[in-house]
PDB file of N, CA, C and O in Angstrom, chain B, residues numbered from 101:
ATOM      1  N   MET B 101     -42.247 -17.030  44.493  1.00  0.00           N
ATOM      2  CA  MET B 101     -41.613 -15.525  44.473  1.00  0.00           C
ATOM      3  C   MET B 101     -41.468 -15.343  42.603  1.00  0.00           C
ATOM      4  O   MET B 101     -40.892 -16.114  41.835  1.00  0.00           O
ATOM      5  N   GLN B 102     -42.263 -13.959  42.244  1.00  0.00           N
ATOM      6  CA  GLN B 102     -41.931 -13.425  40.964  1.00  0.00           C
ATOM      7  C   GLN B 102     -41.129 -13.311  40.374  1.00  0.00           C
ATOM      8  O   GLN B 102     -40.243 -13.505  41.207  1.00  0.00           O
ATOM      9  N   MET B 103     -40.619 -13.119  39.444  1.00  0.00           N
ATOM     10  CA  MET B 103     -39.036 -13.287  38.802  1.00  0.00           C
ATOM     11  C   MET B 103     -39.261 -12.026  38.240  1.00  0.00           C
ATOM     12  O   MET B 103     -40.111 -11.834  37.370  1.00  0.00           O
ATOM     13  N   GLN B 104     -38.337 -10.922  38.826  1.00  0.00           N
ATOM     14  CA  GLN B 104     -37.890  -9.294  37.840  1.00  0.00           C
ATOM     15  C   GLN B 104     -38.125  -9.635  36.572  1.00  0.00           C
ATOM     16  O   GLN B 104     -37.840 -10.794  36.270  1.00  0.00           O
ATOM     17  N   GLU B 105     -38.783  -8.603  35.355  1.00  0.00           N
ATOM     18  CA  GLU B 105     -38.254  -8.335  33.755  1.00  0.00           C
ATOM     19  C   GLU B 105     -37.401  -8.554  33.706  1.00  0.00           C
ATOM     20  O   GLU B 105     -37.030  -9.447  32.945  1.00  0.00           O
ATOM     21  N   LYS B 106     -36.451  -7.790  34.587  1.00  0.00           N
ATOM     22  CA  LYS B 106     -34.875  -7.635  34.170  1.00  0.00           C
ATOM     23  C   LYS B 106     -33.840  -8.990  34.396  1.00  0.00           C
ATOM     24  O   LYS B 106     -32.720  -9.205  33.934  1.00  0.00           O
ATOM     25  N   THR B 107     -34.741  -9.842  35.348  1.00  0.00           N
ATOM     26  CA  THR B 107     -33.991 -10.850  35.627  1.00  0.00           C
ATOM     27  C   THR B 107     -34.378 -12.102  34.238  1.00  0.00           C
ATOM     28  O   THR B 107     -33.597 -12.760  33.550  1.00  0.00           O
ATOM     29  N   MET B 108     -35.402 -12.065  34.236  1.00  0.00           N
ATOM     30  CA  MET B 108     -35.610 -13.175  32.780  1.00  0.00           C
ATOM     31  C   MET B 108     -34.676 -12.408  31.462  1.00  0.00           C
ATOM     32  O   MET B 108     -33.742 -12.833  30.782  1.00  0.00           O
ATOM     33  N   VAL B 109     -35.327 -11.242  31.474  1.00  0.00           N
ATOM     34  CA  VAL B 109     -34.482 -10.621  30.352  1.00  0.00           C
ATOM     35  C   VAL B 109     -32.559 -10.966  30.247  1.00  0.00           C
ATOM     36  O   VAL B 109     -31.944 -11.304  29.235  1.00  0.00           O
ATOM     37  N   ALA B 110     -32.059 -10.759  31.489  1.00  0.00           N
ATOM     38  CA  ALA B 110     -30.831 -11.175  31.769  1.00  0.00           C
ATOM     39  C   ALA B 110     -30.747 -12.578  30.948  1.00  0.00           C
ATOM     40  O   ALA B 110     -30.217 -13.006  29.922  1.00  0.00           O
ATOM     41  N   ASP B 111     -31.597 -13.049  32.021  1.00  0.00           N
ATOM     42  CA  ASP B 111     -31.237 -15.290  31.625  1.00  0.00           C
ATOM     43  C   ASP B 111     -31.283 -15.616  30.798  1.00  0.00           C
ATOM     44  O   ASP B 111     -30.535 -16.559  30.542  1.00  0.00           O
ATOM     45  N   THR B 112     -32.598 -14.867  29.246  1.00  0.00           N
ATOM     46  CA  THR B 112     -32.837 -15.153  28.233  1.00  0.00           C
ATOM     47  C   THR B 112     -31.246 -14.826  27.302  1.00  0.00           C
ATOM     48  O   THR B 112     -30.792 -15.447  26.340  1.00  0.00           O
ATOM     49  N   LEU B 113     -30.582 -13.418  28.156  1.00  0.00           N
ATOM     50  CA  LEU B 113     -29.691 -12.927  26.700  1.00  0.00           C
ATOM     51  C   LEU B 113     -28.282 -14.294  26.706  1.00  0.00           C
ATOM     52  O   LEU B 113     -27.543 -14.812  25.868  1.00  0.00           O
ATOM     53  N   ALA B 114     -28.584 -14.425  28.506  1.00  0.00           N
ATOM     54  CA  ALA B 114     -27.040 -15.543  28.663  1.00  0.00           C
ATOM     55  C   ALA B 114     -27.483 -16.878  27.879  1.00  0.00           C
ATOM     56  O   ALA B 114     -26.574 -17.592  27.456  1.00  0.00           O
ATOM     57  N   GLY B 115     -28.937 -17.297  27.638  1.00  0.00           N
ATOM     58  CA  GLY B 115     -29.503 -18.815  27.203  1.00  0.00           C
ATOM     59  C   GLY B 115     -29.000 -18.540  25.053  1.00  0.00           C
ATOM     60  O   GLY B 115     -28.725 -19.338  24.156  1.00  0.00           O
ATOM     61  N   ILE B 116     -29.122 -17.045  25.115  1.00  0.00           N
ATOM     62  CA  ILE B 116     -29.105 -16.552  23.356  1.00  0.00           C
ATOM     63  C   ILE B 116     -27.739 -16.649  22.906  1.00  0.00           C
ATOM     64  O   ILE B 116     -27.397 -16.956  21.764  1.00  0.00           O
ATOM     65  N   ASN B 117     -26.862 -16.329  24.017  1.00  0.00           N
ATOM     66  CA  ASN B 117     -26.084 -16.017  23.646  1.00  0.00           C
ATOM     67  C   ASN B 117     -24.927 -17.398  23.928  1.00  0.00           C
ATOM     68  O   ASN B 117     -23.891 -17.354  23.265  1.00  0.00           O
ATOM     69  N   GLY B 118     -25.104 -18.491  24.819  1.00  0.00           N
ATOM     70  CA  GLY B 118     -24.619 -19.465  24.905  1.00  0.00           C
ATOM     71  C   GLY B 118     -25.372 -20.439  23.392  1.00  0.00           C
ATOM     72  O   GLY B 118     -24.504 -21.039  22.759  1.00  0.00           O
ATOM     73  N   GLU B 119     -26.385 -20.552  23.009  1.00  0.00           N
ATOM     74  CA  GLU B 119     -26.555 -21.293  21.895  1.00  0.00           C
ATOM     75  C   GLU B 119     -25.815 -20.544  20.895  1.00  0.00           C
ATOM     76  O   GLU B 119     -25.837 -21.044  19.770  1.00  0.00           O
ATOM     77  N   LEU B 120     -25.120 -19.386  21.046  1.00  0.00           N
ATOM     78  CA  LEU B 120     -24.439 -18.816  19.328  1.00  0.00           C
ATOM     79  C   LEU B 120     -23.713 -20.083  19.639  1.00  0.00           C
ATOM     80  O   LEU B 120     -23.871 -21.036  18.877  1.00  0.00           O
ATOM     81  N   GLU B 121     -22.990 -20.185  20.604  1.00  0.00           N
ATOM     82  CA  GLU B 121     -21.963 -20.508  20.671  1.00  0.00           C
ATOM     83  C   GLU B 121     -21.900 -21.697  20.665  1.00  0.00           C
ATOM     84  O   GLU B 121     -20.906 -22.353  20.980  1.00  0.00           O
ATOM     85  N   ARG B 122     -22.476 -21.928  20.468  1.00  0.00           N
ATOM     86  CA  ARG B 122     -22.726 -23.996  20.353  1.00  0.00           C
ATOM     87  C   ARG B 122     -23.117 -23.580  18.023  1.00  0.00           C
ATOM     88  O   ARG B 122     -22.310 -23.804  17.120  1.00  0.00           O
ATOM     89  N   TYR B 123     -24.037 -23.199  17.926  1.00  0.00           N
ATOM     90  CA  TYR B 123     -23.711 -22.999  16.812  1.00  0.00           C
ATOM     91  C   TYR B 123     -22.721 -22.480  16.416  1.00  0.00           C
ATOM     92  O   TYR B 123     -23.271 -21.921  15.467  1.00  0.00           O
ATOM     93  N   GLY B 124     -21.488 -22.114  16.312  1.00  0.00           N
ATOM     94  CA  GLY B 124     -20.404 -21.597  15.930  1.00  0.00           C
ATOM     95  C   GLY B 124     -19.408 -22.637  15.814  1.00  0.00           C
ATOM     96  O   GLY B 124     -18.464 -22.696  15.027  1.00  0.00           O
ATOM     97  N   SER B 125     -19.721 -23.362  16.618  1.00  0.00           N
ATOM     98  CA  SER B 125     -18.737 -24.656  17.493  1.00  0.00           C
ATOM     99  C   SER B 125     -19.240 -26.361  16.214  1.00  0.00           C
ATOM    100  O   SER B 125     -18.527 -27.237  15.724  1.00  0.00           O
ATOM    101  N   MET B 126     -20.599 -26.118  16.149  1.00  0.00           N
ATOM    102  CA  MET B 126     -21.775 -27.122  15.431  1.00  0.00           C
ATOM    103  C   MET B 126     -21.178 -26.200  14.105  1.00  0.00           C
ATOM    104  O   MET B 126     -22.039 -26.543  13.295  1.00  0.00           O
ATOM    105  N   ILE B 127     -20.629 -25.621  13.628  1.00  0.00           N
ATOM    106  CA  ILE B 127     -20.977 -24.703  11.983  1.00  0.00           C
ATOM    107  C   ILE B 127     -19.328 -25.024  11.297  1.00  0.00           C
ATOM    108  O   ILE B 127     -19.158 -25.156  10.085  1.00  0.00           O
ATOM    109  N   ALA B 128     -18.398 -25.099  12.137  1.00  0.00           N
ATOM    110  CA  ALA B 128     -16.912 -25.471  11.972  1.00  0.00           C
ATOM    111  C   ALA B 128     -17.148 -27.191  12.341  1.00  0.00           C
ATOM    112  O   ALA B 128     -16.258 -27.836  11.788  1.00  0.00           O
ATOM    113  N   GLN B 129     -17.701 -27.703  12.792  1.00  0.00           N
ATOM    114  CA  GLN B 129     -17.222 -29.095  12.910  1.00  0.00           C
ATOM    115  C   GLN B 129     -18.352 -30.245  11.801  1.00  0.00           C
ATOM    116  O   GLN B 129     -18.430 -31.446  12.057  1.00  0.00           O
ATOM    117  N   THR B 130     -18.905 -29.787  10.956  1.00  0.00           N
ATOM    118  CA  THR B 130     -20.016 -29.878   9.816  1.00  0.00           C
ATOM    119  C   THR B 130     -18.643 -30.061   9.139  1.00  0.00           C
ATOM    120  O   THR B 130     -17.584 -29.442   9.246  1.00  0.00           O
ATOM    121  N   GLU B 131     -19.001 -31.055   8.452  1.00  0.00           N
ATOM    122  CA  GLU B 131     -18.375 -31.047   6.877  1.00  0.00           C
ATOM    123  C   GLU B 131     -20.059 -31.028   5.623  1.00  0.00           C
ATOM    124  O   GLU B 131     -20.164 -30.652   4.456  1.00  0.00           O
ATOM    125  N   ASN B 132     -20.486 -31.271   6.027  1.00  0.00           N
ATOM    126  CA  ASN B 132     -21.515 -31.497   5.497  1.00  0.00           C
ATOM    127  C   ASN B 132     -22.272 -29.773   5.232  1.00  0.00           C
ATOM    128  O   ASN B 132     -22.833 -29.026   6.033  1.00  0.00           O
ATOM    129  N   LYS B 133     -21.934 -29.601   3.580  1.00  0.00           N
ATOM    130  CA  LYS B 133     -22.210 -28.119   3.183  1.00  0.00           C
ATOM    131  C   LYS B 133     -23.508 -27.761   3.699  1.00  0.00           C
ATOM    132  O   LYS B 133     -23.679 -26.784   4.428  1.00  0.00           O
ATOM    133  N   GLU B 134     -24.761 -28.833   3.189  1.00  0.00           N
ATOM    134  CA  GLU B 134     -26.315 -28.769   3.056  1.00  0.00           C
ATOM    135  C   GLU B 134     -26.636 -28.267   4.873  1.00  0.00           C
ATOM    136  O   GLU B 134     -27.449 -27.357   5.039  1.00  0.00           O
ATOM    137  N   LEU B 135     -26.059 -28.817   5.955  1.00  0.00           N
ATOM    138  CA  LEU B 135     -25.915 -28.644   6.959  1.00  0.00           C
ATOM    139  C   LEU B 135     -25.522 -27.498   7.872  1.00  0.00           C
ATOM    140  O   LEU B 135     -26.211 -26.830   8.643  1.00  0.00           O
ATOM    141  N   LYS B 136     -23.864 -27.436   7.498  1.00  0.00           N
ATOM    142  CA  LYS B 136     -23.722 -25.754   7.668  1.00  0.00           C
ATOM    143  C   LYS B 136     -24.437 -24.905   7.470  1.00  0.00           C
ATOM    144  O   LYS B 136     -24.604 -24.079   8.367  1.00  0.00           O
ATOM    145  N   GLN B 137     -25.236 -24.754   6.054  1.00  0.00           N
ATOM    146  CA  GLN B 137     -26.149 -23.724   5.196  1.00  0.00           C
ATOM    147  C   GLN B 137     -27.608 -23.284   6.573  1.00  0.00           C
ATOM    148  O   GLN B 137     -27.946 -22.277   7.196  1.00  0.00           O
ATOM    149  N   VAL B 138     -28.003 -24.522   6.490  1.00  0.00           N
ATOM    150  CA  VAL B 138     -29.036 -24.972   8.146  1.00  0.00           C
ATOM    151  C   VAL B 138     -28.717 -24.037   9.408  1.00  0.00           C
ATOM    152  O   VAL B 138     -29.454 -23.191   9.915  1.00  0.00           O
ATOM    153  N   LEU B 139     -27.709 -24.333   9.696  1.00  0.00           N
ATOM    154  CA  LEU B 139     -26.940 -24.018  11.255  1.00  0.00           C
ATOM    155  C   LEU B 139     -26.474 -22.694  11.119  1.00  0.00           C
ATOM    156  O   LEU B 139     -26.060 -22.036  12.073  1.00  0.00           O
ATOM    157  N   LYS B 140     -26.552 -22.122   9.490  1.00  0.00           N
ATOM    158  CA  LYS B 140     -25.895 -20.410   9.687  1.00  0.00           C
ATOM    159  C   LYS B 140     -26.890 -19.841   9.958  1.00  0.00           C
ATOM    160  O   LYS B 140     -27.156 -18.982  10.799  1.00  0.00           O
ATOM    161  N   GLN B 141     -27.587 -20.464   9.037  1.00  0.00           N
ATOM    162  CA  GLN B 141     -29.514 -19.617   9.069  1.00  0.00           C
ATOM    163  C   GLN B 141     -30.237 -19.476  10.772  1.00  0.00           C
ATOM    164  O   GLN B 141     -30.909 -18.673  11.419  1.00  0.00           O
ATOM    165  N   MET B 142     -29.680 -20.635  10.919  1.00  0.00           N
ATOM    166  CA  MET B 142     -30.691 -20.570  12.599  1.00  0.00           C
ATOM    167  C   MET B 142     -29.434 -19.970  13.599  1.00  0.00           C
ATOM    168  O   MET B 142     -29.659 -19.526  14.725  1.00  0.00           O
ATOM    169  N   ARG B 143     -28.110 -20.033  13.002  1.00  0.00           N
ATOM    170  CA  ARG B 143     -27.334 -18.990  13.846  1.00  0.00           C
ATOM    171  C   ARG B 143     -27.874 -17.531  13.794  1.00  0.00           C
ATOM    172  O   ARG B 143     -28.205 -16.823  14.744  1.00  0.00           O
ATOM    173  N   ASN B 144     -27.893 -17.139  11.968  1.00  0.00           N
ATOM    174  CA  ASN B 144     -28.869 -16.135  11.343  1.00  0.00           C
ATOM    175  C   ASN B 144     -29.698 -15.218  12.359  1.00  0.00           C
ATOM    176  O   ASN B 144     -29.567 -14.094  12.842  1.00  0.00           O
ATOM    177  N   ALA B 145     -31.020 -16.730  12.472  1.00  0.00           N
ATOM    178  CA  ALA B 145     -32.194 -16.179  13.572  1.00  0.00           C
ATOM    179  C   ALA B 145     -31.748 -15.924  14.732  1.00  0.00           C
ATOM    180  O   ALA B 145     -31.756 -14.728  15.025  1.00  0.00           O
ATOM    181  N   CYS B 146     -31.324 -16.700  15.569  1.00  0.00           N
ATOM    182  CA  CYS B 146     -30.601 -16.412  16.654  1.00  0.00           C
ATOM    183  C   CYS B 146     -29.745 -15.308  16.934  1.00  0.00           C
ATOM    184  O   CYS B 146     -29.627 -15.017  18.124  1.00  0.00           O
ATOM    185  N   GLU B 147     -28.962 -14.456  15.879  1.00  0.00           N
ATOM    186  CA  GLU B 147     -28.021 -13.031  16.523  1.00  0.00           C
ATOM    187  C   GLU B 147     -29.356 -12.445  16.145  1.00  0.00           C
ATOM    188  O   GLU B 147     -29.739 -11.911  17.187  1.00  0.00           O
ATOM    189  N   GLN B 148     -30.270 -12.256  15.220  1.00  0.00           N
ATOM    190  CA  GLN B 148     -31.157 -11.136  15.050  1.00  0.00           C
ATOM    191  C   GLN B 148     -32.261 -11.526  16.582  1.00  0.00           C
ATOM    192  O   GLN B 148     -33.292 -10.858  16.513  1.00  0.00           O
ATOM    193  N   SER B 149     -32.225 -12.194  17.519  1.00  0.00           N
ATOM    194  CA  SER B 149     -33.157 -12.261  18.341  1.00  0.00           C
ATOM    195  C   SER B 149     -32.454 -11.827  19.474  1.00  0.00           C
ATOM    196  O   SER B 149     -33.034 -11.114  20.293  1.00  0.00           O
ATOM    197  N   GLN B 150     -31.542 -12.085  19.599  1.00  0.00           N
ATOM    198  CA  GLN B 150     -30.295 -11.012  20.464  1.00  0.00           C
ATOM    199  C   GLN B 150     -30.143 -10.102  20.292  1.00  0.00           C
ATOM    200  O   GLN B 150     -30.141  -9.377  21.287  1.00  0.00           O
ATOM    201  N   GLU B 151     -29.930  -9.522  19.083  1.00  0.00           N
ATOM    202  CA  GLU B 151     -29.671  -8.505  18.852  1.00  0.00           C
ATOM    203  C   GLU B 151     -30.935  -7.558  19.330  1.00  0.00           C
ATOM    204  O   GLU B 151     -30.556  -6.615  20.023  1.00  0.00           O
ATOM    205  N   GLU B 152     -32.620  -7.623  19.062  1.00  0.00           N
ATOM    206  CA  GLU B 152     -33.077  -7.627  19.437  1.00  0.00           C
ATOM    207  C   GLU B 152     -33.705  -7.344  20.658  1.00  0.00           C
ATOM    208  O   GLU B 152     -34.641  -6.581  20.895  1.00  0.00           O
ATOM    209  N   LEU B 153     -32.902  -8.240  21.571  1.00  0.00           N
ATOM    210  CA  LEU B 153     -33.535  -8.420  22.957  1.00  0.00           C
ATOM    211  C   LEU B 153     -32.298  -7.635  23.544  1.00  0.00           C
ATOM    212  O   LEU B 153     -32.394  -7.382  24.745  1.00  0.00           O
ATOM    213  N   TYR B 154     -30.950  -7.131  22.791  1.00  0.00           N
ATOM    214  CA  TYR B 154     -30.477  -6.722  23.498  1.00  0.00           C
ATOM    215  C   TYR B 154     -30.999  -5.027  23.816  1.00  0.00           C
ATOM    216  O   TYR B 154     -31.079  -4.484  24.918  1.00  0.00           O
ATOM    217  N   GLN B 155     -31.289  -4.476  22.547  1.00  0.00           N
ATOM    218  CA  GLN B 155     -31.675  -3.175  22.369  1.00  0.00           C
ATOM    219  C   GLN B 155     -33.063  -2.993  23.422  1.00  0.00           C
ATOM    220  O   GLN B 155     -33.459  -1.976  23.992  1.00  0.00           O
ATOM    221  N   ILE B 156     -33.500  -4.083  23.435  1.00  0.00           N
ATOM    222  CA  ILE B 156     -35.144  -3.896  24.716  1.00  0.00           C
ATOM    223  C   ILE B 156     -34.564  -3.351  25.884  1.00  0.00           C
ATOM    224  O   ILE B 156     -34.680  -2.207  26.325  1.00  0.00           O
ATOM    225  N   ALA B 157     -33.781  -4.526  26.433  1.00  0.00           N
ATOM    226  CA  ALA B 157     -32.323  -4.544  27.653  1.00  0.00           C
ATOM    227  C   ALA B 157     -31.960  -2.919  27.889  1.00  0.00           C
ATOM    228  O   ALA B 157     -32.349  -2.215  28.821  1.00  0.00           O
ATOM    229  N   ARG B 158     -30.998  -2.491  26.634  1.00  0.00           N
ATOM    230  CA  ARG B 158     -30.529  -1.009  26.565  1.00  0.00           C
ATOM    231  C   ARG B 158     -31.745   0.663  27.002  1.00  0.00           C
ATOM    232  O   ARG B 158     -31.550   1.715  27.610  1.00  0.00           O
ATOM    233  N   GLU B 159     -33.030  -0.004  26.215  1.00  0.00           N
ATOM    234  CA  GLU B 159     -33.935   1.085  26.660  1.00  0.00           C
ATOM    235  C   GLU B 159     -34.510   0.838  28.327  1.00  0.00           C
ATOM    236  O   GLU B 159     -34.467   1.819  29.069  1.00  0.00           O
ATOM    237  N   LYS B 160     -34.860  -0.039  28.693  1.00  0.00           N
ATOM    238  CA  LYS B 160     -35.534   0.103  30.083  1.00  0.00           C
ATOM    239  C   LYS B 160     -33.879  -0.186  30.682  1.00  0.00           C
ATOM    240  O   LYS B 160     -33.742  -1.227  31.325  1.00  0.00           O
ATOM    241  N   SER B 161     -32.742   0.625  30.504  1.00  0.00           N
ATOM    242  CA  SER B 161     -31.402   0.788  31.229  1.00  0.00           C
ATOM    243  C   SER B 161     -31.652  -0.809  31.667  1.00  0.00           C
ATOM    244  O   SER B 161     -32.379  -0.703  32.655  1.00  0.00           O
ATOM    245  N   TYR B 162     -31.421  -2.216  31.436  1.00  0.00           N
ATOM    246  CA  TYR B 162     -31.436  -3.172  31.602  1.00  0.00           C
ATOM    247  C   TYR B 162     -29.592  -3.798  31.339  1.00  0.00           C
ATOM    248  O   TYR B 162     -28.898  -4.617  31.941  1.00  0.00           O
ATOM    249  N   TYR B 163     -29.463  -3.294  30.663  1.00  0.00           N
ATOM    250  CA  TYR B 163     -28.608  -3.611  30.157  1.00  0.00           C
ATOM    251  C   TYR B 163     -27.039  -1.869  30.275  1.00  0.00           C
ATOM    252  O   TYR B 163     -27.000  -0.870  29.557  1.00  0.00           O
ATOM    253  N   VAL B 164     -26.592  -2.051  30.820  1.00  0.00           N
ATOM    254  CA  VAL B 164     -25.670  -0.874  30.069  1.00  0.00           C
ATOM    255  C   VAL B 164     -23.990  -0.640  29.822  1.00  0.00           C
ATOM    256  O   VAL B 164     -23.118  -0.149  30.539  1.00  0.00           O
ATOM    257  N   PRO B 165     -23.973  -1.265  28.386  1.00  0.00           N
ATOM    258  CA  PRO B 165     -22.610  -1.679  27.863  1.00  0.00           C
ATOM    259  C   PRO B 165     -21.468  -0.350  28.368  1.00  0.00           C
ATOM    260  O   PRO B 165     -21.731   0.850  28.446  1.00  0.00           O
ATOM    261  N   ALA B 166     -19.710  -1.280  28.760  1.00  0.00           N
ATOM    262  CA  ALA B 166     -19.034  -0.582  28.711  1.00  0.00           C
ATOM    263  C   ALA B 166     -18.477   0.640  27.709  1.00  0.00           C
ATOM    264  O   ALA B 166     -18.712   0.687  26.501  1.00  0.00           O
ATOM    265  N   SER B 167     -17.676   1.637  28.474  1.00  0.00           N
ATOM    266  CA  SER B 167     -17.525   2.795  27.042  1.00  0.00           C
ATOM    267  C   SER B 167     -16.572   2.114  26.786  1.00  0.00           C
ATOM    268  O   SER B 167     -15.938   1.218  27.343  1.00  0.00           O
ATOM    269  N   GLN B 168     -16.522   3.053  25.167  1.00  0.00           N
ATOM    270  CA  GLN B 168     -16.127   2.841  23.994  1.00  0.00           C
ATOM    271  C   GLN B 168     -14.504   2.555  24.515  1.00  0.00           C
ATOM    272  O   GLN B 168     -14.346   3.233  25.531  1.00  0.00           O
ATOM    273  N   ALA B 169     -13.323   1.842  24.206  1.00  0.00           N
ATOM    274  CA  ALA B 169     -12.484   1.665  24.171  1.00  0.00           C
ATOM    275  C   ALA B 169     -11.341   2.705  23.189  1.00  0.00           C
ATOM    276  O   ALA B 169     -11.147   2.490  21.993  1.00  0.00           O
ATOM    277  N   THR B 170     -10.849   3.531  23.756  1.00  0.00           N
ATOM    278  CA  THR B 170     -10.107   4.722  23.785  1.00  0.00           C
ATOM    279  C   THR B 170      -9.382   4.330  22.288  1.00  0.00           C
ATOM    280  O   THR B 170      -9.645   3.155  22.031  1.00  0.00           O
ATOM    281  N   GLN B 171      -8.751   4.809  21.482  1.00  0.00           N
ATOM    282  CA  GLN B 171      -7.694   4.486  20.166  1.00  0.00           C
ATOM    283  C   GLN B 171      -6.561   3.558  20.874  1.00  0.00           C
ATOM    284  O   GLN B 171      -6.465   2.336  20.766  1.00  0.00           O
ATOM    285  N   GLU B 172      -5.700   4.459  21.647  1.00  0.00           N
ATOM    286  CA  GLU B 172      -4.399   3.537  22.440  1.00  0.00           C
ATOM    287  C   GLU B 172      -4.844   2.353  23.114  1.00  0.00           C
ATOM    288  O   GLU B 172      -3.880   1.651  23.418  1.00  0.00           O
ATOM    289  N   GLU B 173      -5.950   1.870  23.462  1.00  0.00           N
ATOM    290  CA  GLU B 173      -6.544   0.999  23.774  1.00  0.00           C
ATOM    291  C   GLU B 173      -6.745  -0.217  22.578  1.00  0.00           C
ATOM    292  O   GLU B 173      -6.488  -1.420  22.612  1.00  0.00           O
ATOM    293  N   VAL B 174      -7.346   0.690  21.466  1.00  0.00           N
ATOM    294  CA  VAL B 174      -7.418  -0.197  20.196  1.00  0.00           C
ATOM    295  C   VAL B 174      -6.262  -0.656  19.146  1.00  0.00           C
ATOM    296  O   VAL B 174      -6.173  -1.412  18.179  1.00  0.00           O
ATOM    297  N   ALA B 175      -5.627   0.016  19.705  1.00  0.00           N
ATOM    298  CA  ALA B 175      -4.098  -0.493  18.940  1.00  0.00           C
ATOM    299  C   ALA B 175      -3.447  -1.183  19.791  1.00  0.00           C
ATOM    300  O   ALA B 175      -3.263  -2.342  19.418  1.00  0.00           O
ATOM    301  N   HIS B 176      -2.878  -0.833  21.138  1.00  0.00           N
ATOM    302  CA  HIS B 176      -3.126  -1.919  21.709  1.00  0.00           C
ATOM    303  C   HIS B 176      -2.516  -3.575  21.345  1.00  0.00           C
ATOM    304  O   HIS B 176      -1.546  -4.242  20.987  1.00  0.00           O
ATOM    305  N   VAL B 177      -4.337  -3.590  21.873  1.00  0.00           N
ATOM    306  CA  VAL B 177      -5.098  -4.788  21.221  1.00  0.00           C
ATOM    307  C   VAL B 177      -4.642  -5.642  20.282  1.00  0.00           C
ATOM    308  O   VAL B 177      -4.515  -6.856  20.442  1.00  0.00           O
ATOM    309  N   LYS B 178      -4.356  -4.936  19.157  1.00  0.00           N
ATOM    310  CA  LYS B 178      -4.295  -5.134  17.982  1.00  0.00           C
ATOM    311  C   LYS B 178      -2.603  -5.628  17.664  1.00  0.00           C
ATOM    312  O   LYS B 178      -2.114  -6.460  16.900  1.00  0.00           O
ATOM    313  N   SER B 179      -2.078  -4.754  18.567  1.00  0.00           N
ATOM    314  CA  SER B 179      -0.752  -5.115  18.483  1.00  0.00           C
ATOM    315  C   SER B 179      -0.328  -6.530  19.283  1.00  0.00           C
ATOM    316  O   SER B 179       0.598  -7.216  18.850  1.00  0.00           O
ATOM    317  N   LEU B 180      -0.960  -6.851  20.293  1.00  0.00           N
ATOM    318  CA  LEU B 180      -0.468  -8.131  20.654  1.00  0.00           C
ATOM    319  C   LEU B 180      -1.547  -9.861  19.469  1.00  0.00           C
ATOM    320  O   LEU B 180      -1.468 -11.086  19.561  1.00  0.00           O
ATOM    321  N   PHE B 181      -2.245  -9.060  18.695  1.00  0.00           N
ATOM    322  CA  PHE B 181      -2.591 -10.296  17.882  1.00  0.00           C
ATOM    323  C   PHE B 181      -1.720 -10.042  16.413  1.00  0.00           C
ATOM    324  O   PHE B 181      -2.043 -10.637  15.385  1.00  0.00           O
ATOM    325  N   THR B 182      -0.811  -9.276  16.455  1.00  0.00           N
ATOM    326  CA  THR B 182      -0.234  -8.778  14.857  1.00  0.00           C
ATOM    327  C   THR B 182       1.312  -9.012  15.562  1.00  0.00           C
ATOM    328  O   THR B 182       2.261  -8.682  14.850  1.00  0.00           O
ATOM    329  N   SER B 183       1.514  -9.379  16.464  1.00  0.00           N
ATOM    330  CA  SER B 183       3.269  -9.137  17.075  1.00  0.00           C
ATOM    331  C   SER B 183       3.793 -10.603  16.556  1.00  0.00           C
ATOM    332  O   SER B 183       2.979 -11.318  15.972  1.00  0.00           O
ATOM    333  N   GLU B 184       4.782 -10.943  16.703  1.00  0.00           N
ATOM    334  CA  GLU B 184       5.336 -11.890  16.827  1.00  0.00           C
ATOM    335  C   GLU B 184       5.758 -13.084  17.929  1.00  0.00           C
ATOM    336  O   GLU B 184       6.445 -14.105  17.928  1.00  0.00           O
ATOM    337  N   THR B 185       4.756 -12.171  19.059  1.00  0.00           N
ATOM    338  CA  THR B 185       5.361 -13.181  20.203  1.00  0.00           C
ATOM    339  C   THR B 185       3.865 -14.048  20.709  1.00  0.00           C
ATOM    340  O   THR B 185       3.931 -14.938  21.557  1.00  0.00           O
ATOM    341  N   ILE B 186       2.839 -13.732  20.201  1.00  0.00           N
ATOM    342  CA  ILE B 186       2.328 -14.927  20.165  1.00  0.00           C
ATOM    343  C   ILE B 186       2.478 -16.472  19.782  1.00  0.00           C
ATOM    344  O   ILE B 186       1.554 -17.255  20.003  1.00  0.00           O
TER     345      ILE B 186
END
């Protein structure tokens, strides 16, 4: 069975997103400044690849982003993170 291009793009994006999470975790956990810098460079390259693939997915309508949040929704989320109840 031949894999469809849309499925391959989605799988690749999911993989890249996982890599980005791992880089973030590694960067936060390392104390070696040189290693931290190398990991940041690798993460940046990974983010660039993710952005390029994301743009291709949007152009081909493989990915349709959710509608933008309203100002009220944004204000509500901000209030959740700035209130003293957290």
